[in-house]
N, C-alpha and C positions, 0 to 999 in steps of 0.2 A: 408584420413588420413592426418594429418598436417605435418608429416615428422620431428617433433622436437625430436624424439627419446626418449620420456619420460622425457625430461628436465623439471626441476622445474620452475614454473613461477617466474618472477622477484619479489622482495620484495614489491615494490610499487603496483604491481598488486594485491597481496593478501590483502594488507591494503585497497586498493580501494574497493575490493569486500566485505570486512568486513563492510565498511561504506555504501556501496550501498544497503545492505539489509534494512537499515533504511529509504530508500526513499519510499517504497511502501505504508506504512500506511498513512503518511501525504498526499501522492498523491491521494489515494482513498478518504480520508476525504475531501480534497478540491473538488474532483469531486462530492461527495455527496452534499456539500454545494452549488456548482454552479448549479447542477441539481435541487436542492430544490428552489433556488432563481429564476433561469431563466426558469425552466421547461425542459422537455425532448424533446420538438420539436414534429414534426408530427409523428415520429416513436413511440412516447409514446402512441398513441391511440391503437396500437396493443398490448400493454403490460398491459393496465388497462381497466377494464370494467366500472368503475365509474370515469368519467372525472370531474376535478375541485373540487373534494371532499376534498382533502388534498394536501398541497404542498409537502408532503413526498410521492412521487410517487414510483412505483415499482423499477425504476432505482436507486432512492436515497437509498432505503433500500438495494439494491444489493451492492452499493458502501460502505455503512456503514458496511455491513457484511464483505466485502473484507478488509476494514480497520481493523476490529476487528481480522480477521484471520491472518493478516500480522503484528499484534502488538507484536508478540513474541520477535523479536529482541529488541524492545524498552523496554519490560519488563525485558529481560535479562540484558540490559544495566543499567537499574535502580537498579536491584539487585546487580550488580557488584559495582556500585557507593556507595550503602548503606553499603555493606560489606567491603569496602575499598580495594577490589581487583583491580588490574590494569585494566583499560578500554581497549577497542578494540585497 
């Protein structure tokens, strides 16, 4: 246990956490792009039976799916901005 006695986090900490959730989707999208461009390396041969067929390898699809699953904070931010509600 941390020994903080249930103290509330500092205001800057919660604001940073609110914005940190926006980092996952772009990071996974960049990883998908890099994997598509440069390939998955030697470990890719274990993940795909058909080598050299497509630049969209198994790892690239996984990164794209992860980016899609982590896009909810971006969608919430877009809805807040369109509705005129205060942002994060």
